[in-house]
N, C-alpha and C positions, 0 to 999 in steps of 0.2 A: 781138097786132101782127104786122103783114105778114110780117115775116122769119121769124117764130118760123114760121108755116105752110109757109114755104119749107125751113126745116132739115128733113131728112129722116131723121136719125138721132138717135135716144132714148140709144144708145150704141153704139161699135162695137165689135162682137165678130168678130173674125178667125178662121178654121180655117186651120191648114195645112194646104193642099193637096197633097199630093204625087203623082207620077206613079210614082216610084219608092220604096221604103221603106227605112229602114234595118235591119240585120240582124236586130233583135231587136223590133220593132214596128212595124204598119203605120199610118202617121198619114195616109192618104187620106181623103177625104171620102165614100168608100163603106162604109167602116168604122163599124158602128153603135155610136153611144156614148149612154150615158146622159145626158141634158141634165137641168141643175137647172131647173127650172119657174122658177126666179127669173132666170134668163138666157134663157128661151125667146123672151121679147118683144123682144130686142134685135137690131138689124139685122143683118147677116152682108155681109161684104165677101169676094167671091171674086178673090184676087189675079192669078189666071189670066186676069180680065177686067178688072179694075179695080184700079187703086193706091190705098193710103190717101192719098197724098200729093195725090190730085185732090179729096179732102173738104175744102171750106171752107164755113164760114157767110158772109152777106151782111156782117155785122159782125164786126169783126177785133178786137174789144175786148170782154173778157169781163166786165170791172167795167161795161160801159154795160149790158149784158145784165142783170146783177144788179140795178143800179138801176132801172133799167124796170120790175123785177117787185116790187119793194117793195110791200106793202100795209100794213104793221103800222103804228099811230099810234106816233109819240114819247111817251114817257112825261113826259119835262120836269120829273122830281123830282129832288131833292139828291142821290139815288143814281146815278140816270142822269148826271148832272153829273159827279159824283166820279170815275164809271168812264173818261168822257171825258178828263176831266183826267188821269187814270192813265195812258192810254194814249197820250195826246199829250205827256206828260213824258217817254216812253219810246220815241222813233221807231226806234230799233235794234232792241227786241224787237218790235215790231210789223212791222217791214219782214223779220225774220227770218222770222215765222210767216206771214206772206204770202207769202213765197217758197217754204217749205215748202208751201204749199196748192196752188203751181202744177200739181203733179202730179195731183191729184184733184179740184180745184174745178170743173172743166169739167164731169165725169161728175156729180158731185152735183146742181151746177146744172140738166144735163140731166134727171136723175130727179125733182127738186122741180118744176121746169115741166111735166113730164109728168104730175104728179099735181095740177097746178094750185094747188099751195101758193104761199103767199108767199116769195121768196127769202131773206129773213132767216133762214129755216130752213137756208139752204146754208151760213149763217155760223156755226152753232153750233157746230161743230168746233173753231174758234177757242177760243170758251167751255171745251168739252170736255177736249180735248187739245192745242191750239195746235198741231195737225196734226203733232204728234210720234208717230210709228205705234207705238214700244215703249211709249207712256204706259200707267201702271198704278198705279193709286191704293193707298191702304192699305188700302182696303177690297176689293183685286182687281176693281174695273173696270178695263176694258181697250180698248185700241182707239180709233180716232179717234172713236167715238160714245160710248167708256165703258161698255160693258155690263158689268153685273154676271154672275157664272157663271150664276145660275138665271134671270135675265131673258132672257141668251142662249139658254139651253134653251127657254125659252117662245116663243123666237121662231126655233127651230130653227137655231140656230148651233152646230155642231159643235164640239166640244171633247175632244180625244182626244189619242192620241200623237202622231199624225202632223199635225195642224193646229189651228188657234184659230181660228175663222171670226170671233168676236168682233173680230179684227184684218184681216180680210179686206175689201179695200176696197168691191167689190160686193155682197157678201153682207150685211156690217155696215150698209152704207147703206141697202139694201133692209129691213132689220129695222128700222133707226131710223125711218125715215119710214113704216113700217107702223105702228109704236108710235106715234109722234106724231099721226098720221093718227086712230089709235083714240083717243086722248085729246082731240083736239079735237071728236070727235063726241060724246064724254061729257061735257065741261066746257062746251063752246060757244064756247070763246075760245082763241086762241093763247096768251095770257098763263098763265093757268091750264092748258092742255095743257104748258106748258114747266115749269111749275113741279110739275104732276106727273111730268115725266119725271126733274126732279132729284131731288124727294122723296117720290113713289111717290102714284098715285093714291088709296089709302088714306087718307095724309095728309091730302090735299088736301079728300076728302070731309068726313073728320073735322072738318076746320076750319070748313069751311063749316057743318055742321051746328051747330058750336060758336057760329057768328055767327047763325046763324038763330033758334036758341034764346034769343040775346039780343038778337034785333031790330036786328041790324046786317048792313050788305050784306056781299054772298059773292063779290065780284071780288077780283083779285088783290093789290091794295094795301090791301085791308080786311083779309086773313086775317092771323092769328098766324101766323108760320112761323120756321124756324131762319135764321140769318144767311146762310147759303149760298146757300139759296134766295129770300131776299128779295134778294139781289144777283143772283140768276141772269139773269133777265130783261134789268134794267139794264146787265149786261155785255153782252149779245147787241146790245142797241139802241146801246148805245157803240159797236160794232165798225160797226153802221150806218152811224152818224153819221159815222165815219172813212170810210166806204166810199162815204159820198154825196157829202162834201166834203171830201176830204183835206187840200188847200190850205188850208184854214180853221184846221186843226191842225197844221200844219207838218210833214205827212206825204206821202211819196212812195211810191205803190202801184207796186209790180214790174208790167210789162208781162205780162198774161196774154192769149193769144190764143184766140179764140173757135172753138177746134177742139181734137178729142181729143186728151190728150196720152200716151195709151197706147191699145194695143190688145190684145183678150184672145185667146188662145190655148188652145182645147181640148188637152186631155191624151189621146192615143190609145193611149199606151203608158208603163209606169213610165220616169220619166228622171231623172239625177241633177240636182241642181241647179247642181252645178259645171259640168256638160255644157251646161245652156240658158245660163248665164252666157258660157260660152265661144263657143258658137255665136252667140249675139245681140249678141255683140260690146260689152258694155257693161260697166261697173266692178260689183264684188260689192255694193257700197253701193246702186247704184242698183238692183238688182234686187231687193234685200230691203227698200228703199223702198216697192216696187211690190207686194210680195209676204211681207210680213211674217207671213201666216198659217202658212208652212211651218214646222214643229217639228223635222223631219229633213230628212237631207240628199238624199233621193229624193221625188221628186211621182209621186203615183199614178194612174195610169188609171181605177182603179175608184172614184174619191172624188169623182166631180163636180167635180174641181179644174180651174182655168182657171191659165194663166199669164200675168200682164200685163207687157208689154214696152212700152219707149219708140215714139211714133209711127213714126218712124225706122228702127227696128230689128227690126222685124217681119219685113219682107220679106228683111232682112239673115240672122236667122234660120231662114226659111222656106228660103232658097237654100243655106245653111249643114248645115241637118240633111238635105236631097236628097242633099249628096255625101258625108254621113257614112254609114260602113260597119261602123263596130264597136259591140259592144252598149249599149243607152242607158243602161241602169242596171247598178250593180255591189251594189246593196243589196237586201235583201228582208226578210221578219220573219216569226218565228216565234211559238209560244205555249209557254211555259214550264210542265211539266207536274207540276212540285212546286216547293215552298218551298227553296230554297237559295240557299248564296252565290254571287256572282259568279264566285269560281275554280271553283264545283263546277260552276254553268252553263255557264261558257265550256269546260270540260273535256268536258262532256254535249255540247253543241253543235259541238265541235271548230273555237272560233275563239279568236283571241287575247285573253286575260283583259282588258288596257289597251284595246283595241279596242271590247270588248264596252261596258265602262265607262264611257269617253268618249263613245260613238256614242249611247249611250243615258242619259248623265247622271247617274249611279248614284254618290253619295256614297259614300266608302269605310266600311267597318264596317255597310252596309246588305245586307240578304239581298232576294232577289226572291221575292215571293210568287207561289205555284202560279196559274194563268192569266193572267199578265200577257204582255204582247206585247213583245217586243223585237227592236229593228233587228241585222240580222247581214249579213256579206258573201254575195254571190250565189257558189254554187258547182254543179258540174254535179249536186249532189244535189237542190239549192233554185234550179231556172232560171227559175222563172216570176216574172209579176209576182204582186204582193202582191192576196189576193183581196178581193171586195168587202166580205163580213162583216168580215174583219179590217180592212179599210181604213175602215169607219163605226164598228166597235166595239172597237178597239185600246185598251188601256189597260196603264199600268204601275203597280203597286202594290210600295212596298218595306216591307220590317218590321225591325226594329233585332233583332239576335240574342238569344235569351234569355240572362238572366243566369247566371251559372256556379252550380251547385248550394252550398248552404252545406254547410260542412265537418260531417262527422258528431261527434257527442260522443264524448270520448275515455272509454273504459273504465278504471275504476281498480282497484287489486287492493284486497281488504277489508284495512281498517287502513291503506292507503298514502294518502298525500296527494296530492289532485290539482290539476293548475294552476288557478288562476283566470281563466275567462275573460273578459276586458274587454267592456263593452257598447259597442256602436256608439257612436262619437263624438257626444256633443249629447244621447244618450238619457239619460232619467232614470225614474224608478218611476211605477207604475201608467199613466197614460194623459196623462201630461204631453208625450209627444212630438206624439201627435194634439193635443193642445190648443193647443200651440205651432204647429202646422201650421194649425190654424184659426185662432189669431190672427192670423198670418202672412196668412193669406189674406183675413181681415177688413181688415186696415191696409190690404194690397194694394187692395181693393175700394175702400176710402174714398179712397184716395190717387188712384185712376182716377176715382172722382165726383168729387174735388176739380178733377182735371187737366181733365174734362170739363167743369166748371163755369167754370174759368178760361177754357178755350178760346172760350167763347160768350160772354165778356164783353170778352177783350182784342180791343182794336183792332187790326185787320189789314190787309194794303194790300189796295184794292179787288177786283184779280184773283186774290187768293189764297185757294184754297177754306179755310174754317175749320172746317168740320165734316165727318162722313161721312153727313150726314143721307139724301144719294142713294145711299149703298152699304147703308147699312141699309135703306132703304125698297123697294130693287130686288128684295130677298129677300123674297117675299110669298107 
């Protein structure tokens, strides 16, 4: 469409351009920074010559833009109808998730359009996470696009002490669209690509082979699959129907403007999260909604990290940072050289034990394993920014203390009566304790099997995930 060709910005990326630098870091454009290749394609805005508030699209309604990009055909199956009815019966739920999407949807639509993908794909986070940023499944899938740990690593999403890019808006969106495009190329349809995204490409391929062997069709509706995957595309198409004609279903969509909600600031020096919140003059909750990938109270310059700030607050942050003359960060990181308790490590490092435990989320009773990375306050002996090697590879490994040694057997004088040492509670002769443990394991496994069987046969609300098929399949 004509207005698409007029829109010059795939994503808006702001660099803080400062003529004067804060005392501990240079944020000027002359400072070379390692740019993440996934962000290099984004347009940059020079705030010395241009204001972000001057950037608008010809159409002011993002929902119109999304509708214009729909390409997938409605399924018109009982499953899709059931999903639409479920949503239309819960307008408050729909409105809350739509309102949450307002921070991220423009960026996602931009990226989907740039790849010439159907804009139904931009609605997929409604199915995956309902745009709840801290969303984490029972199978440990995380973020807007619910990446499993192994799949995240396959798509270069860093997961370490400092950050989890499965929760990063920019990086996870880029990875999810890469994955979906790859699946579409493999299976030839968006229905099957989406099924593979949820269930795993290996499982979809096997299902197709079974159908081929039986002389059956291999399309989405013909394959035998778990309930979660069977309902996956109908859920997405239900959201499509709601967006296409909300009034028909008694839904009022929130107003979404067709311009960026946020801009991205490159990090030129380590800076505390609290300081960014203060200088940008936004609520703490707003900052974490846009930057949920940060695991620690310091943002690292050597980690290719970017700070997302609301559209109108990037200039405020820039101006306040110009005037700020105190140190930008109060935290650094060190590597523990030997396995020891938190008390011992705190003494070795010269830090307060409660601070060390709290800032690194170390439960009581756990020991820090040798080679682990821990966050500690900056001092005159540790003044610099966290190194790039540590920023990319920092990990924290904890271990339980070894149990105390068993008491030595008592020696009795010849002819004297020795006290009888009672066996541990519940122990019996021979291998009965081992047999008992095996029996417990067997019964537990049987119980899990029965539970799994019941979970696949019990009816559930259409939008509630009923299996962990996706979680299991993405670790392949």
